[in-house]
C-alpha positions as CSV (number, residue, x, y, z in Angstrom):
1,X,127.0,102.4,108.5
2,X,129.8,100.5,110.1
3,X,129.4,100.1,113.4
4,X,126.2,98.6,112.6
5,X,127.0,96.0,110.4
6,X,129.4,95.0,113.2
7,X,126.7,95.0,115.7
8,X,124.7,92.9,112.3
9,X,126.3,91.1,111.9
10,X,126.6,87.4,114.8
11,X,122.8,87.9,115.0
12,X,122.6,87.7,110.8
13,X,124.9,85.0,110.8
14,X,122.9,83.8,113.7
15,X,120.1,83.7,111.6
16,X,121.3,82.1,108.1
17,X,122.0,79.2,110.0
18,X,119.1,78.4,111.0
19,X,117.4,79.3,107.6
20,X,120.3,76.7,107.1
21,X,118.5,74.5,109.7
22,X,115.2,74.7,108.1
23,X,114.0,77.1,111.8
24,X,112.6,80.4,109.5
25,X,110.8,81.4,113.0
26,X,113.7,82.0,114.9
27,X,115.8,83.6,111.7
28,X,113.3,85.6,111.4
29,X,113.2,86.9,115.4
30,X,117.2,86.6,115.2
31,X,116.8,89.1,111.8
32,X,114.7,91.7,112.4
33,X,114.5,91.5,116.4
34,X,118.9,92.9,115.6
35,X,117.4,95.4,113.8
36,X,115.4,96.9,115.2
37,X,117.3,96.8,118.9
38,X,120.0,98.1,116.0
39,X,118.4,100.9,114.2
40,X,116.5,101.7,117.9
41,X,119.7,102.6,118.8
42,X,121.8,104.4,115.7
43,X,119.1,106.5,114.8
44,X,119.5,108.5,118.4
45,X,123.4,108.1,118.7
46,X,124.2,109.6,115.7
47,X,121.6,112.5,116.2
48,X,123.3,112.8,119.4
49,X,125.9,112.9,117.5
50,X,125.1,115.5,115.1
51,X,123.7,117.9,118.0
52,X,126.6,118.1,119.7
53,X,128.6,119.0,117.1
54,X,126.0,121.6,115.6
55,X,126.3,119.0,111.8
56,X,123.2,118.7,110.1
57,X,121.1,115.3,110.4
58,X,120.2,113.9,106.9
59,X,117.9,111.1,107.0
60,X,116.1,110.5,103.8
61,X,115.5,108.2,101.4
62,X,115.8,109.3,97.6
63,X,112.9,108.4,95.1
64,X,114.2,105.2,93.5
65,X,115.0,104.1,97.6
66,X,112.2,104.2,98.4
67,X,110.1,102.0,96.0
68,X,113.1,99.3,96.3
69,X,112.0,99.7,99.7
70,X,108.4,99.2,98.8
71,X,108.8,96.2,96.3
72,X,111.5,94.7,98.8
73,X,107.9,95.0,101.4
74,X,105.9,93.7,98.8
75,X,108.2,90.1,98.1
76,X,108.7,89.7,101.6
77,X,104.6,89.7,102.3
78,X,104.6,87.7,99.2
79,X,107.7,85.2,100.2
80,X,106.1,84.9,104.1
81,X,102.3,85.0,103.7
82,X,101.9,81.1,103.4
83,X,105.2,79.9,106.0
84,X,107.3,78.1,103.2
85,X,109.6,80.2,101.4
86,X,111.6,78.9,97.7
87,X,115.5,79.1,96.6
88,X,113.5,81.6,93.6
89,X,112.0,83.1,96.8
90,X,115.6,83.9,98.1
91,X,116.4,84.7,94.7
92,X,114.6,88.2,94.4
93,X,115.1,89.6,97.2
94,X,118.5,89.6,96.7
95,X,118.3,90.8,93.1
96,X,116.4,93.9,95.2
97,X,119.3,94.4,96.8
98,X,121.6,94.1,94.1
99,X,119.4,97.1,91.7
100,X,119.9,98.7,95.4
101,X,123.9,98.9,95.7
102,X,123.9,99.2,92.1
103,X,121.5,102.2,92.6
104,X,123.8,103.3,96.1
105,X,126.9,103.2,93.8
106,X,127.0,104.0,90.2
107,X,123.8,106.8,90.5
């Protein structure tokens, strides 16, 4: 998780700056491209380490996480459907993220 966060940090900051300059397409390209690249490199790395060390590998998501993921994808579809976003839509995404963090830390 720490390695993924370190890899995502520069592109996330660039995506945030692009979003502040009202460059939604650039922001999305930076954020989603970086996330896909990080996932594409992190998952195989973790799988190889688990095979080498003989440790079990569990990449599953619990039902609460799946529900929040589906909700966030639905909200993202609504937010990006017309090409313009509002502060309220951003706040909704942050609330969903806060709910995910809360349910992860306090089961």
